[in-house]
C-alpha positions in Angstrom: -4.1 10.0 -4.4 -1.6 12.9 -4.3 -0.2 11.5 -1.1 0.5 8.2 -2.7 2.3 9.8 -5.5 4.5 11.8 -3.1 5.3 8.7 -1.2 6.1 6.8 -4.4 8.4 9.5 -5.5 10.0 9.7 -2.1 10.7 6.0 -2.2 12.1 6.2 -5.7 14.7 8.8 -4.6 15.4 7.5 -1.2 18.9 6.3 -0.5 18.4 2.9 0.9 21.1 0.5 2.0 20.3 -3.2 2.5 19.1 -2.5 6.1 16.7 0.1 4.7 15.5 -2.3 2.1 14.8 -4.9 4.8 12.9 -2.3 6.7 10.9 -1.6 3.6 10.2 -5.3 3.1 8.8 -5.5 6.7 6.5 -2.5 6.0 5.5 -4.0 2.6 4.5 -7.2 4.4 2.3 -5.2 6.8 0.7 -3.3 4.0 -0.1 -6.4 2.0 -1.6 -8.0 5.1 -3.9 -5.1 5.7 -7.7 -5.4 5.0 -8.4 -1.7 4.6 -6.7 1.3 3.0 -6.5 3.1 6.3 -4.4 0.3 7.8 -2.1 0.4 4.8 -1.7 4.2 5.0 -0.8 3.9 8.7 2.0 1.4 7.7 3.1 3.8 4.9 3.7 6.5 7.5 6.6 4.4 8.8 8.5 4.5 5.5 11.9 6.2 6.0 12.2 9.7 4.6 14.5 10.3 1.7 18.1 11.2 2.5 19.9 13.3 -0.1 19.7 12.9 -3.9 21.1 9.3 -4.1 18.8 7.1 -6.1 17.2 4.1 -4.4 18.7 0.6 -4.9 16.9 -1.7 -7.4 15.9 -3.9 -4.5 14.3 -0.9 -2.6 12.5 0.2 -5.8 11.1 -3.3 -6.3 9.8 -3.4 -2.7 8.3 0.1 -3.1 6.5 -1.0 -6.3 5.1 -4.0 -4.4 3.9 -1.8 -1.6 2.0 0.5 -4.1 0.5 -2.6 -5.8 -0.9 -3.9 -2.6 -2.3 -0.5 -1.7 -3.8 -0.1 -5.1 -5.5 -3.4 -4.7 -7.0 -2.3 -1.4 -8.4 0.8 -3.0 -9.8 -1.2 -5.9 -11.7 -3.5 -3.5 -13.3 -0.5 -1.7 -14.3 1.3 -4.9 -18.0 0.9 -5.7 -18.8 -0.7 -9.0 -20.1 1.6 -11.8 -21.8 -1.4 -13.5 -25.6 -0.9 -13.2 -26.1 -4.6 -13.9 -23.7 -5.8 -11.2 -25.2 -7.9 -8.5 -25.5 -6.4 -5.1 -23.0 -7.8 -2.6 -24.5 -10.4 -0.3 -24.4 -9.5 3.4 -23.9 -12.4 5.7 -25.6 -12.0 9.1 -25.4 -14.2 12.2 -28.3 -16.6 12.7 -31.1 -15.0 14.6 -30.3 -11.4 13.5 -31.8 -9.4 10.7 
């Protein structure tokens, strides 16, 4: 979780021109298409590193927030439920297998 915070802060202070914002949008689309947190974290590794102390553009900040929202959703899906009355997830198997 600390890693995500560091990435979020880096995105917030990153000096991003429109080209960088477009690159972030491409990475965001990859993250939101992922089915596992590991896939999303691999895509996050391609986020450009911050350059100087210039704040990010509003567009880049919006894209960064969307990336973090998609990643948070992936983590929420993988988190086991704490509800003792929750139904067990059904496991679908191929016909003829156990």
